Residue frames as a rotation matrix with the C-alpha (Angstrom) as fourth column:
MET 1
0.351 0.849 0.394 270.94
0.583 -0.528 0.618 192.93
0.733 0.013 -0.680 79.70
ALA 2
-0.565 -0.539 0.625 271.93
-0.103 -0.705 -0.702 196.03
0.819 -0.461 0.342 81.72
ARG 3
-0.503 0.326 -0.800 271.00
0.844 0.387 -0.372 195.86
0.188 -0.862 -0.470 85.40
LYS 4
0.320 0.681 0.659 268.20
0.427 -0.724 0.541 198.19
0.846 0.108 -0.523 86.25
GLU 5
-0.772 -0.626 0.110 269.34
0.202 -0.405 -0.892 200.87
0.603 -0.666 0.439 88.71
SER 6
-0.298 0.651 -0.698 267.34
0.952 0.144 -0.272 201.37
-0.076 -0.745 -0.662 91.91
LYS 7
0.549 0.551 0.629 265.11
0.563 -0.800 0.210 204.45
0.618 0.239 -0.749 92.14
ASN 8
0.831 -0.221 -0.510 267.24
0.378 -0.449 0.810 205.55
-0.408 -0.866 -0.290 95.13
ILE 9
-0.193 -0.981 0.017 270.55
0.673 -0.120 0.730 205.81
-0.714 0.152 0.684 93.15
VAL 10
-0.253 0.177 0.951 268.82
0.871 -0.386 0.303 207.49
0.420 0.906 -0.057 90.23
LYS 11
0.805 0.581 0.117 267.34
0.445 -0.723 0.529 210.02
0.392 -0.374 -0.841 92.63
ALA 12
0.576 -0.669 -0.470 270.63
0.417 -0.255 0.873 210.49
-0.703 -0.699 0.132 94.41
ARG 13
-0.397 -0.730 0.557 272.49
0.850 -0.063 0.522 211.05
-0.346 0.681 0.646 91.10
ALA 14
0.189 0.592 0.783 269.82
0.777 -0.578 0.250 213.61
0.601 0.561 -0.569 90.00
ALA 15
0.871 0.189 -0.453 270.67
0.465 -0.615 0.637 215.58
-0.159 -0.765 -0.624 93.14
VAL 16
-0.097 -0.957 -0.275 274.24
0.504 -0.285 0.815 216.21
-0.858 -0.060 0.510 91.92
THR 17
0.733 0.607 0.306 273.46
0.597 -0.359 -0.718 219.13
-0.326 0.709 -0.625 89.70
LYS 18
0.792 -0.470 -0.389 276.65
-0.486 -0.872 0.063 221.25
-0.369 0.139 -0.919 89.61
PRO 19
0.696 -0.600 -0.394 279.86
-0.096 0.466 -0.879 220.43
0.711 0.650 0.267 87.67
ALA 20
-0.341 -0.824 -0.452 281.84
0.423 0.295 -0.857 220.93
0.840 -0.483 0.248 90.87
TYR 21
0.767 0.642 -0.006 281.28
0.221 -0.256 0.941 221.55
0.602 -0.723 -0.338 94.57
ALA 22
-0.001 -0.701 0.714 283.13
-0.796 -0.431 -0.425 223.09
0.606 -0.569 -0.557 97.49
LEU 23
-0.763 -0.311 -0.567 284.20
0.002 0.876 -0.483 220.41
0.647 -0.369 -0.667 99.98
SER 24
-0.887 0.445 0.122 281.73
-0.183 -0.096 -0.978 221.52
-0.424 -0.890 0.167 102.66
GLU 25
-0.079 0.867 -0.492 278.89
-0.970 -0.181 -0.162 221.49
-0.230 0.464 0.855 100.05
ALA 26
-0.170 -0.042 -0.985 279.84
-0.586 0.808 0.067 218.00
0.793 0.588 -0.162 98.85
VAL 27
-0.961 -0.165 -0.223 279.85
0.080 0.603 -0.794 216.60
0.265 -0.781 -0.566 102.42
GLY 28
-0.571 0.821 -0.005 276.40
-0.507 -0.358 -0.784 218.18
-0.646 -0.445 0.620 103.06
LEU 29
0.010 0.656 -0.755 275.04
-0.990 0.112 0.085 216.77
0.141 0.747 0.650 99.81
LEU 30
-0.585 -0.280 -0.761 276.31
-0.260 0.954 -0.151 213.20
0.768 0.109 -0.631 100.54
LYS 31
-0.969 0.244 -0.026 274.58
0.097 0.283 -0.954 213.33
-0.226 -0.927 -0.298 103.90
GLN 32
-0.406 0.854 -0.327 271.40
-0.697 -0.520 -0.493 214.73
-0.591 0.028 0.806 102.40
ILE 33
0.123 0.453 -0.883 271.05
-0.948 0.317 0.031 212.12
0.294 0.833 0.468 99.67
LYS 34
-0.877 -0.426 0.223 271.93
-0.480 0.801 -0.358 209.08
-0.026 -0.420 -0.907 101.92
TYR 35
0.204 0.958 -0.200 269.44
-0.906 0.263 0.332 206.25
0.371 0.114 0.922 101.44
ALA 36
-0.187 -0.332 -0.924 271.43
-0.086 0.943 -0.321 203.12
0.979 0.020 -0.205 102.59
LYS 37
0.790 0.612 0.031 270.46
-0.119 0.104 0.987 201.56
0.601 -0.784 0.155 105.98
PHE 38
0.580 -0.632 -0.515 274.05
0.815 0.432 0.387 201.23
-0.022 -0.643 0.765 107.17
ASP 39
0.680 -0.418 -0.603 276.76
-0.109 -0.870 0.481 203.72
-0.725 -0.261 -0.637 108.07
GLU 40
0.892 -0.300 0.339 278.50
0.421 0.272 -0.865 204.11
0.167 0.914 0.369 104.72
THR 41
0.052 -0.955 -0.292 282.20
0.732 -0.162 0.661 204.80
-0.679 -0.249 0.691 104.24
VAL 42
0.908 0.162 -0.387 283.10
-0.096 -0.817 -0.568 208.04
-0.409 0.553 -0.726 102.55
ASP 43
0.231 -0.778 0.584 285.73
0.818 0.480 0.317 207.71
-0.527 0.405 0.747 99.77
LEU 44
0.431 -0.273 -0.860 287.96
-0.431 -0.900 0.070 210.20
-0.793 0.341 -0.505 98.15
THR 45
0.432 -0.320 0.843 289.03
0.769 0.619 -0.159 209.49
-0.471 0.717 0.514 94.48
MET 46
0.402 -0.392 -0.828 291.65
-0.426 -0.880 0.210 211.58
-0.811 0.268 -0.521 92.71
ARG 47
0.826 -0.169 0.537 292.66
0.548 0.465 -0.696 211.25
-0.132 0.869 0.477 89.10
LEU 48
0.434 -0.746 -0.506 296.32
-0.011 -0.566 0.824 212.21
-0.901 -0.352 -0.254 88.71
GLY 49
0.892 -0.164 -0.421 298.34
-0.450 -0.243 -0.859 213.33
0.038 0.956 -0.291 85.75
VAL 50
-0.093 -0.945 0.312 301.00
-0.836 0.245 0.491 210.65
-0.541 -0.215 -0.813 86.19
ASP 51
0.484 0.157 -0.861 301.95
-0.648 0.726 -0.231 207.52
0.588 0.670 0.453 84.23
THR 52
0.527 -0.169 0.833 302.39
-0.768 0.325 0.551 204.81
-0.364 -0.931 0.041 86.85
ARG 53
0.958 -0.285 -0.017 304.14
0.237 0.827 -0.509 202.50
0.159 0.484 0.860 84.35
HIS 54
0.116 -0.929 0.352 307.25
0.047 -0.349 -0.936 204.70
0.992 0.125 0.003 85.15
ALA 55
0.090 -0.155 -0.984 308.71
0.919 0.394 0.022 204.08
0.384 -0.906 0.178 88.57
ASP 56
-0.818 -0.521 -0.243 309.64
0.575 -0.755 -0.316 207.74
-0.019 -0.398 0.917 88.94
GLN 57
-0.662 0.676 0.325 305.99
-0.438 -0.700 0.563 208.69
0.608 0.231 0.760 88.56
MET 58
-0.192 0.568 -0.800 304.53
0.608 0.709 0.357 206.39
0.770 -0.418 -0.482 91.17
VAL 59
-0.323 0.193 0.926 302.52
-0.647 -0.759 -0.068 208.16
0.691 -0.621 0.370 93.90
ARG 60
0.278 0.383 -0.881 302.41
0.342 0.818 0.463 206.27
0.897 -0.431 0.097 97.13
GLY 61
-0.711 -0.560 0.425 302.45
-0.222 -0.395 -0.892 207.09
0.667 -0.728 0.156 100.86
THR 62
-0.185 0.628 -0.756 300.61
0.877 0.453 0.162 207.14
0.444 -0.633 -0.634 104.11
VAL 63
-0.628 0.031 0.778 298.87
-0.251 -0.954 -0.165 209.76
0.737 -0.298 0.606 106.14
VAL 64
-0.782 0.348 -0.517 297.24
0.622 0.398 -0.674 209.74
-0.029 -0.849 -0.528 109.59
LEU 65
-0.123 0.801 0.586 293.65
0.372 -0.511 0.775 210.99
0.920 0.313 -0.235 109.45
PRO 66
-0.767 -0.245 0.593 293.12
-0.366 -0.591 -0.718 213.51
0.527 -0.768 0.364 112.33
HIS 67
-0.144 0.814 0.563 289.74
-0.979 -0.034 -0.203 211.92
-0.146 -0.580 0.801 113.15
GLY 68
-0.636 -0.180 0.750 290.38
-0.266 0.964 0.006 208.29
-0.725 -0.196 -0.661 112.29
LEU 69
-0.887 0.277 -0.369 288.26
-0.293 0.282 0.914 206.07
0.357 0.919 -0.169 110.05
GLY 70
0.002 0.965 0.262 285.42
-0.952 -0.079 0.297 205.24
0.307 -0.250 0.918 112.39
LYS 71
0.972 0.199 -0.128 286.66
-0.152 0.940 0.306 201.77
0.181 -0.278 0.943 113.00
THR 72
0.356 -0.890 0.286 289.78
-0.767 -0.103 0.633 200.45
-0.534 -0.444 -0.719 114.62
LYS 73
0.389 -0.266 -0.882 291.99
-0.749 0.467 -0.471 198.53
0.537 0.843 -0.017 112.27
ILE 74
0.951 -0.135 0.277 293.02
-0.056 0.808 0.586 194.96
-0.303 -0.574 0.761 113.23
VAL 75
0.429 -0.869 -0.246 296.85
-0.833 -0.275 -0.479 194.94
0.349 0.411 -0.842 113.24
ALA 76
0.958 -0.287 -0.024 299.13
0.284 0.927 0.247 191.88
-0.048 -0.243 0.969 113.10
VAL 77
0.555 -0.832 -0.033 302.85
-0.832 -0.555 0.000 192.04
-0.018 0.027 -0.999 113.84
ILE 78
0.889 -0.412 -0.199 305.57
0.374 0.905 -0.205 189.59
0.265 0.108 0.958 112.87
ALA 79
0.414 -0.762 0.499 308.66
-0.697 -0.617 -0.364 190.16
0.585 -0.197 -0.786 114.99
SER 80
0.252 -0.388 -0.887 311.16
0.413 0.872 -0.264 188.52
0.875 -0.300 0.380 117.18
GLY 81
-0.579 -0.627 -0.521 312.35
0.688 -0.034 -0.725 188.78
0.436 -0.779 0.451 120.83
ASP 82
-0.677 0.157 -0.719 311.47
0.532 -0.571 -0.625 192.00
-0.509 -0.806 0.303 122.68
ARG 83
-0.915 0.345 -0.209 309.75
-0.401 -0.715 0.573 193.60
0.049 0.608 0.793 119.74
GLN 84
-0.448 0.809 -0.380 306.84
0.423 0.567 0.707 191.08
0.787 0.156 -0.596 120.21
LYS 85
-0.270 0.289 -0.918 306.31
0.949 -0.084 -0.305 192.44
-0.165 -0.954 -0.252 123.74
GLU 86
-0.825 -0.094 -0.557 306.46
0.101 -0.995 0.018 196.00
-0.556 -0.042 0.830 122.48
ALA 87
-0.829 0.551 -0.090 303.92
-0.141 -0.052 0.989 195.21
0.540 0.833 0.121 119.79
THR 88
-0.273 0.731 -0.625 301.53
0.765 0.559 0.320 193.63
0.583 -0.391 -0.712 122.31
GLU 89
-0.316 0.117 -0.941 301.81
0.787 -0.521 -0.329 196.53
-0.529 -0.845 0.073 124.75
ALA 90
-0.935 -0.001 -0.355 301.16
-0.159 -0.893 0.421 199.00
-0.317 0.450 0.835 121.89
GLY 91
-0.141 0.990 -0.006 297.84
-0.570 -0.087 -0.817 197.29
-0.810 -0.112 0.576 121.21
ALA 92
-0.599 -0.137 -0.789 298.54
-0.778 0.334 0.533 194.89
0.190 0.932 -0.307 118.33
ASP 93
0.383 0.889 0.253 295.78
-0.919 0.393 0.011 192.28
-0.089 -0.236 0.968 117.91
PHE 94
0.988 -0.151 0.034 298.02
0.155 0.975 -0.162 189.42
-0.009 0.165 0.986 116.66
VAL 95
0.414 -0.910 0.036 301.69
-0.910 -0.412 0.049 189.15
-0.029 -0.053 -0.998 117.44
GLY 96
0.842 -0.163 0.515 304.03
0.099 0.984 0.150 186.24
-0.531 -0.075 0.844 116.41
GLY 97
-0.154 -0.951 -0.269 307.17
-0.584 -0.132 0.801 185.11
-0.797 0.280 -0.535 114.63
GLU 98
-0.826 -0.275 -0.492 307.75
-0.564 0.410 0.717 182.40
0.005 0.869 -0.494 112.10
GLU 99
-0.747 0.630 0.211 304.71
0.509 0.747 -0.427 180.44
-0.427 -0.212 -0.879 113.34
MET 100
0.147 0.832 -0.535 302.52
-0.024 -0.538 -0.843 183.35
-0.989 0.137 -0.059 112.16
VAL 101
-0.337 -0.300 -0.892 304.25
-0.876 -0.247 0.414 183.31
-0.345 0.921 -0.180 108.75
GLU 102
-0.994 -0.084 0.071 303.48
-0.061 0.956 0.286 179.62
-0.092 0.280 -0.956 108.52
LYS 103
-0.393 0.919 -0.013 299.84
0.454 0.182 -0.872 180.18
-0.800 -0.349 -0.489 109.47
ILE 104
0.162 0.358 -0.920 299.39
-0.570 -0.726 -0.383 182.86
-0.805 0.587 0.086 106.74
GLN 105
-0.587 -0.473 -0.657 301.17
-0.805 0.252 0.538 180.63
-0.089 0.844 -0.528 104.18
LYS 106
-0.995 0.092 0.028 299.36
0.094 0.994 0.063 177.34
-0.022 0.065 -0.998 104.95
GLU 107
-0.396 0.908 -0.139 295.91
0.759 0.238 -0.606 178.60
-0.516 -0.346 -0.784 105.86
ASN 108
-0.450 0.143 0.882 295.76
0.624 -0.656 0.425 181.71
0.639 0.741 0.206 103.70
TRP 109
0.214 0.554 -0.805 294.98
0.972 -0.202 0.119 183.46
-0.097 -0.808 -0.581 107.00
THR 110
-0.733 -0.413 0.541 294.47
0.489 -0.872 -0.004 187.18
0.473 0.262 0.841 106.63
ALA 111
0.342 0.886 -0.314 292.06
0.852 -0.151 0.501 188.16
0.397 -0.439 -0.806 109.50
PHE 112
-0.035 -0.387 -0.922 293.80
0.700 -0.667 0.253 191.53
-0.713 -0.637 0.294 109.86
ASP 113
0.918 0.393 0.059 293.68
0.330 -0.672 -0.662 194.96
-0.220 0.627 -0.747 108.14
ALA 114
0.663 -0.747 0.053 297.41
-0.619 -0.587 -0.522 195.72
0.421 0.313 -0.851 108.39
LEU 115
0.869 -0.452 -0.203 300.64
0.492 0.832 0.256 193.65
0.053 -0.323 0.945 108.87
ILE 116
0.667 -0.723 0.180 303.84
-0.732 -0.681 -0.018 195.11
0.135 -0.120 -0.983 110.38
ALA 117
0.854 -0.471 -0.220 307.12
0.480 0.877 -0.012 193.22
0.198 -0.095 0.975 110.26
THR 118
0.612 -0.737 -0.287 310.53
-0.313 -0.559 0.768 193.99
-0.726 -0.381 -0.572 111.67
PRO 119
0.404 -0.478 -0.780 313.38
-0.913 -0.163 -0.373 194.06
0.051 0.863 -0.502 109.03
ASP 120
-0.610 -0.736 0.295 315.00
-0.760 0.649 0.049 190.85
-0.227 -0.194 -0.954 110.38
MET 121
-0.282 0.586 0.759 311.74
-0.003 0.791 -0.612 188.92
-0.959 -0.175 -0.221 109.71
MET 122
0.267 0.450 -0.852 311.44
-0.752 -0.456 -0.476 190.08
-0.603 0.768 0.216 106.13
LYS 123
-0.675 -0.548 -0.495 313.42
-0.738 0.518 0.432 187.15
0.020 0.657 -0.754 104.75
VAL 124
-0.881 0.420 0.220 310.63
0.364 0.896 -0.254 184.78
-0.304 -0.144 -0.942 105.94
VAL 125
-0.039 0.854 -0.519 307.79
0.016 -0.519 -0.855 187.34
-0.999 -0.042 0.006 105.42
GLY 126
-0.444 -0.273 -0.854 308.98
-0.739 -0.428 0.521 187.57
-0.507 0.862 -0.012 101.76
ARG 127
-0.988 0.034 0.151 307.57
0.092 0.914 0.395 184.15
-0.125 0.404 -0.906 101.12
LEU 128
-0.377 0.920 -0.108 304.01
0.586 0.146 -0.797 185.53
-0.717 -0.363 -0.594 101.67
GLY 129
-0.833 -0.027 -0.552 303.91
-0.319 -0.792 0.520 187.68
-0.451 0.609 0.652 98.56
LYS 130
-0.856 0.498 -0.139 301.35
0.122 0.456 0.882 185.41
0.502 0.738 -0.451 96.79
VAL 131
-0.241 0.778 -0.580 298.96
0.950 0.311 0.022 185.57
0.198 -0.546 -0.814 99.80
LEU 132
-0.011 0.169 -0.986 299.46
0.706 -0.697 -0.127 189.08
-0.708 -0.697 -0.111 100.91
GLY 133
-0.889 -0.455 -0.045 300.38
0.258 -0.581 0.772 190.93
-0.377 0.675 0.634 97.65
PRO 134
-0.608 0.678 0.413 296.93
0.507 -0.068 0.859 190.75
0.611 0.732 -0.303 95.98
LYS 135
0.398 0.796 -0.456 295.29
0.862 -0.154 0.483 192.05
0.314 -0.585 -0.747 99.23
GLY 136
0.319 -0.315 0.894 297.71
-0.065 -0.948 -0.311 194.97
0.946 0.041 -0.323 99.60
LEU 137
0.984 0.116 0.133 298.87
-0.140 0.057 0.988 193.56
0.107 -0.992 0.072 102.98
MET 138
0.460 -0.869 -0.181 302.52
0.760 0.491 -0.426 192.99
0.459 0.058 0.887 102.23
PRO 139
0.640 -0.295 -0.709 304.71
0.442 -0.614 0.654 194.96
-0.628 -0.732 -0.263 104.71
ASN 140
0.444 -0.442 0.779 306.70
0.757 -0.280 -0.590 197.73
0.479 0.853 0.210 103.03
PRO 141
-0.379 -0.655 -0.653 309.35
0.892 -0.447 -0.069 200.17
-0.247 -0.609 0.754 104.29
LYS 142
-0.833 0.029 0.552 307.71
0.268 -0.853 0.448 202.99
0.484 0.521 0.703 102.24
THR 143
0.167 0.939 0.302 304.44
-0.089 -0.291 0.953 202.77
0.982 -0.186 0.035 104.18
GLY 144
-0.255 -0.311 0.915 306.20
-0.869 -0.342 -0.359 202.33
0.425 -0.887 -0.183 107.52
THR 145
0.723 0.635 0.273 305.13
-0.689 0.634 0.351 198.73
0.050 -0.441 0.896 107.97
VAL 146
0.521 -0.729 -0.443 308.67
0.636 0.678 -0.369 197.30
0.569 -0.089 0.817 107.85
THR 147
0.283 -0.373 0.884 310.21
-0.486 -0.850 -0.203 198.94
0.827 -0.373 -0.421 110.94
LEU 148
-0.548 -0.509 -0.664 312.03
0.401 0.536 -0.743 198.33
0.734 -0.673 -0.089 114.22
ASP 149
-0.951 0.240 0.194 309.81
-0.307 -0.680 -0.665 200.78
-0.027 -0.693 0.721 115.90
VAL 150
-0.702 0.684 -0.201 306.79
0.446 0.641 0.624 198.42
0.556 0.348 -0.755 115.98
ALA 151
-0.406 0.579 -0.708 305.04
0.798 -0.153 -0.583 200.31
-0.446 -0.801 -0.399 118.86
SER 152
-0.514 0.205 -0.833 304.76
-0.295 -0.954 -0.053 203.57
-0.805 0.218 0.551 116.94
ALA 153
-0.906 0.187 -0.380 303.69
-0.356 0.147 0.923 201.73
0.229 0.971 -0.067 113.78
VAL 154
-0.597 0.726 -0.342 300.91
0.754 0.653 0.069 199.91
0.274 -0.217 -0.937 115.65
LYS 155
-0.379 0.397 -0.836 299.77
0.582 -0.600 -0.549 203.12
-0.720 -0.694 -0.004 117.35
GLU 156
-0.768 -0.010 -0.640 299.63
-0.384 -0.794 0.472 205.03
-0.512 0.608 0.606 114.10
ILE 157
-0.848 0.460 -0.262 297.57
-0.004 0.489 0.872 202.44
0.530 0.741 -0.413 112.29
LYS 158
-0.440 0.703 -0.558 295.20
0.898 0.355 -0.261 202.18
0.015 -0.616 -0.787 115.24
ALA 159
-0.458 0.118 -0.881 294.93
0.324 -0.901 -0.289 206.02
-0.827 -0.418 0.375 115.19
GLY 160
0.607 0.795 0.006 293.69
0.224 -0.164 -0.961 206.02
-0.763 0.584 -0.277 111.64
LYS 161
-0.336 -0.821 -0.462 296.71
-0.479 -0.273 0.834 205.82
-0.811 0.502 -0.301 109.38
VAL 162
0.715 0.629 0.304 295.65
0.033 0.404 -0.914 205.21
-0.698 0.664 0.268 105.76
GLU 163
-0.386 -0.871 0.303 297.66
0.348 0.167 0.923 204.25
-0.854 0.461 0.239 102.71
PHE 164
0.630 0.561 -0.537 297.34
-0.348 -0.415 -0.841 205.92
-0.695 0.716 -0.066 99.25
ARG 165
-0.438 -0.791 0.428 298.62
0.098 0.431 0.897 204.55
-0.894 0.435 -0.111 96.03
ALA 166
-0.069 0.377 -0.924 298.05
-0.894 -0.435 -0.111 205.49
-0.443 0.818 0.367 92.36
ASP 167
0.315 0.230 0.921 296.66
0.091 0.958 -0.271 202.44
-0.945 0.169 0.281 90.38
LYS 168
-0.395 -0.470 0.789 297.33
0.747 0.336 0.574 201.46
-0.535 0.816 0.219 86.80
THR 169
0.163 0.587 0.793 294.78
0.909 -0.402 0.111 204.07
0.384 0.703 -0.599 85.63
SER 170
-0.715 -0.578 0.393 296.40
0.343 -0.780 -0.523 206.80
0.609 -0.239 0.756 87.71
LEU 171
0.352 0.835 0.424 293.44
-0.230 -0.362 0.904 206.84
0.907 -0.416 0.064 90.20
VAL 172
-0.871 -0.491 -0.024 293.98
-0.061 0.157 -0.986 207.09
0.487 -0.857 -0.167 93.96
HIS 173
0.268 0.961 -0.064 291.09
-0.051 0.081 0.995 205.78
0.962 -0.264 0.071 96.22
VAL 174
-0.860 -0.500 -0.099 291.29
0.104 0.018 -0.994 206.59
0.499 -0.866 0.036 99.94
PRO 175
0.203 0.877 -0.437 288.67
0.787 0.119 0.605 206.09
0.583 -0.466 -0.666 102.65
VAL 176
-0.615 -0.447 0.649 288.28
0.033 -0.837 -0.546 209.35
0.788 -0.315 0.530 104.70
GLY 177
-0.888 0.264 0.376 285.68
-0.429 -0.182 -0.885 208.40
-0.165 -0.947 0.275 107.34
LYS 178
-0.647 0.751 0.131 282.05
0.750 0.658 -0.071 207.43
-0.139 0.052 -0.989 107.89
LEU 179
-0.369 0.564 0.739 278.98
0.418 -0.609 0.674 209.27
0.830 0.558 -0.011 106.66
SER 180
0.629 0.665 -0.402 277.77
0.628 -0.129 0.768 209.61
0.459 -0.735 -0.499 110.23
PHE 181
-0.390 -0.821 -0.417 280.90
0.920 -0.364 -0.144 211.68
-0.033 -0.440 0.897 111.09
ASP 182
0.371 0.310 -0.875 280.42
0.358 -0.917 -0.173 215.34
-0.857 -0.250 -0.452 112.00
PRO 183
0.930 -0.003 0.369 280.76
0.359 -0.217 -0.908 217.31
0.082 0.976 -0.201 108.67
GLN 184
0.709 -0.701 0.072 283.80
-0.703 -0.711 -0.008 219.21
0.056 -0.045 -0.997 110.00
LYS 185
0.188 -0.624 0.758 285.60
-0.357 0.676 0.645 215.91
-0.915 -0.392 -0.096 110.83
LEU 186
0.542 0.066 0.838 284.98
0.634 0.623 -0.459 214.62
-0.552 0.780 0.296 107.26
ILE 187
0.975 -0.131 0.177 286.21
0.018 -0.754 -0.657 217.88
0.219 0.644 -0.733 105.85
GLU 188
0.460 -0.858 0.231 289.45
-0.846 -0.344 0.408 217.84
-0.270 -0.383 -0.883 107.89
ASN 189
0.196 -0.379 0.904 290.11
0.012 0.923 0.384 214.19
-0.981 -0.064 0.186 107.09
THR 190
0.730 0.207 0.651 289.54
0.618 0.206 -0.758 214.82
-0.291 0.956 0.023 103.42
THR 191
0.909 -0.417 0.028 291.69
-0.378 -0.848 -0.371 217.94
0.178 0.327 -0.928 103.34
THR 192
0.325 -0.786 0.525 294.53
-0.621 0.241 0.745 215.98
-0.713 -0.569 -0.410 105.12
VAL 193
0.234 -0.192 0.953 294.51
0.458 0.887 0.067 213.24
-0.858 0.421 0.295 102.52
ILE 194
0.876 0.102 0.472 294.35
0.476 -0.342 -0.810 215.62
0.079 0.934 -0.348 99.54
GLY 195
0.787 -0.617 0.034 297.19
-0.610 -0.767 0.199 217.64
-0.097 -0.177 -0.979 101.00
ALA 196
0.188 -0.730 0.657 299.32
-0.282 0.601 0.748 214.49
-0.941 -0.326 -0.093 101.39
ILE 197
0.392 0.056 0.918 298.69
0.717 0.607 -0.343 213.48
-0.577 0.792 0.197 97.83
VAL 198
0.985 -0.036 0.170 299.42
0.070 -0.815 -0.575 217.01
0.159 0.578 -0.800 96.48
ARG 199
0.565 -0.811 0.154 302.69
-0.763 -0.442 0.471 217.02
-0.314 -0.384 -0.868 98.33
SER 200
0.174 -0.476 0.862 303.58
0.010 0.876 0.482 213.61
-0.985 -0.075 0.158 96.92
LYS 201
0.946 0.207 -0.250 303.74
-0.225 -0.139 -0.964 214.87
-0.235 0.968 -0.085 93.35
PRO 202
0.370 -0.854 0.366 306.71
0.727 0.511 0.458 213.13
-0.578 0.097 0.810 91.65
SER 203
-0.082 -0.529 -0.844 309.30
-0.204 -0.820 0.534 215.53
-0.976 0.216 -0.040 90.10
ALA 204
-0.887 -0.317 0.337 308.98
0.192 0.411 0.891 213.49
-0.421 0.855 -0.304 86.91
ALA 205
-0.089 0.964 0.249 305.25
0.870 0.197 -0.452 214.26
-0.485 0.176 -0.857 86.53
LYS 206
-0.959 -0.282 0.034 304.60
0.253 -0.795 0.552 216.77
-0.129 0.538 0.833 83.76
GLY 207
-0.552 0.786 0.277 301.55
0.031 -0.312 0.949 218.92
0.833 0.533 0.148 83.05
LYS 208
0.015 0.658 0.753 298.46
-0.851 -0.388 0.355 219.12
0.525 -0.646 0.554 85.34
TYR 209
-0.882 -0.464 -0.083 298.89
-0.324 0.724 -0.609 216.87
0.343 -0.510 -0.789 88.36
ILE 210
-0.680 0.722 0.128 295.45
0.204 0.354 -0.913 216.87
-0.704 -0.594 -0.388 89.89
LYS 211
-0.945 0.321 0.071 293.01
0.050 -0.075 0.996 216.16
0.325 0.944 0.055 87.07
SER 212
-0.005 0.979 0.202 289.85
-0.333 -0.193 0.923 215.53
0.943 -0.063 0.327 89.13
VAL 213
-0.978 -0.188 0.090 288.76
-0.142 0.284 -0.948 215.02
0.153 -0.940 -0.304 92.75
THR 214
-0.119 0.980 -0.162 285.55
-0.417 0.099 0.904 213.24
0.901 0.175 0.396 93.67
LEU 215
-0.835 -0.007 0.551 283.88
-0.538 0.224 -0.813 212.41
-0.118 -0.975 -0.191 97.03
SER 216
-0.116 0.854 -0.506 281.41
-0.554 0.367 0.747 209.54
0.824 0.367 0.431 97.31
SER 217
-0.140 0.125 0.982 279.78
-0.907 0.381 -0.178 207.24
-0.396 -0.916 0.060 99.82
THR 218
-0.729 -0.242 0.641 279.54
-0.115 0.966 0.234 203.41
-0.675 0.097 -0.731 99.53
MET 219
-0.211 0.778 0.592 276.07
0.815 0.474 -0.332 203.48
-0.539 0.413 -0.734 97.91
GLY 220
0.513 0.534 -0.672 275.95
0.225 -0.839 -0.495 207.11
-0.829 0.103 -0.550 96.79
PRO 221
0.835 -0.199 0.513 276.96
0.511 -0.066 -0.857 208.83
0.205 0.978 0.046 93.56
GLY 222
-0.246 -0.952 -0.183 280.30
0.968 -0.249 -0.003 210.58
-0.043 -0.178 0.983 93.08
VAL 223
0.878 0.392 -0.274 280.24
0.396 -0.917 -0.045 214.38
-0.269 -0.069 -0.961 93.87
PRO 224
0.210 -0.832 0.514 282.92
0.795 -0.161 -0.585 216.29
0.569 0.532 0.627 91.89
LEU 225
0.472 -0.155 -0.868 284.97
0.662 -0.588 0.465 218.77
-0.583 -0.794 -0.175 94.01
ASP 226
0.993 -0.108 -0.038 286.12
-0.114 -0.888 -0.446 222.11
0.014 0.447 -0.894 92.97
SER 227
0.420 -0.906 -0.059 289.88
0.576 0.316 -0.754 222.19
0.701 0.283 0.654 91.89
ALA 228
0.187 -0.323 0.927 290.40
-0.481 -0.854 -0.201 224.93
0.857 -0.408 -0.315 94.43
VAL 229
0.938 0.226 0.264 290.06
-0.345 0.518 0.783 222.15
0.041 -0.825 0.563 97.18
ALA 230
0.679 -0.733 -0.040 293.37
0.722 0.677 -0.143 220.59
0.132 0.068 0.989 96.05
ASP 231
0.063 -0.691 0.720 295.13
0.290 -0.678 -0.676 223.95
0.955 0.251 0.158 95.81
ALA 232
0.433 0.140 0.891 294.11
-0.708 -0.559 0.432 224.93
0.558 -0.818 -0.142 99.37
ALA 233
0.991 -0.040 0.130 294.89
-0.059 0.736 0.675 221.46
-0.122 -0.676 0.727 100.89
GLY 234
0.538 -0.838 0.092 298.40
0.674 0.362 -0.644 221.52
0.506 0.408 0.760 99.29
LYS 235
0.021 -0.530 0.848 299.24
-0.151 -0.840 -0.522 224.69
0.988 -0.117 -0.097 101.15
HIS 236
0.848 0.356 0.394 298.49
-0.431 0.027 0.902 223.21
0.310 -0.934 0.176 104.60
């Protein structure tokens, strides 16, 4: 038996009356139809014209949100020698070497939002694929989380660096802030992410690249965005 939807979500969905909205309108509408009692996260979802089964059509990268995410990420660093001191001074929450690898492996410990590792530690960090892989926490050179410059990596993540990646269905989901943010900050964060995804178009992708763009809040409905949003963001 289908779960009965709450009156609130039915009412919120009914407020989305147009086939597409300008970004500023969409942000205003999400704020207007808010009914949850907590500060919801605002998410951007983009459907891309790529086939992620082909490695040369994978879309993946990172971008620093100009206004952060509204919460500071908990960052762990696995490094050796002086790099541990650099990580601690840069504001990392957990810093360690092989003993941290053991803790993650034996206890399934993942009390962090991001994990950075230095290249020399990757031979031991590589054992953590089963624990970290499914949670998207495995350090990766492509996202800047395997690096010798641990201080910069920690600072970027703390400042609001987010990762984007097309899934098997060619969708990209990225958080762009909190619903309580000033509308202009949400608009700028969203535009920054869309621009980064537009510029990450693989040369092997054929046909229309951006198929649809939707903005939603944790409990709210999806609000479709005008395709002009992607065109404008790509030019920034």
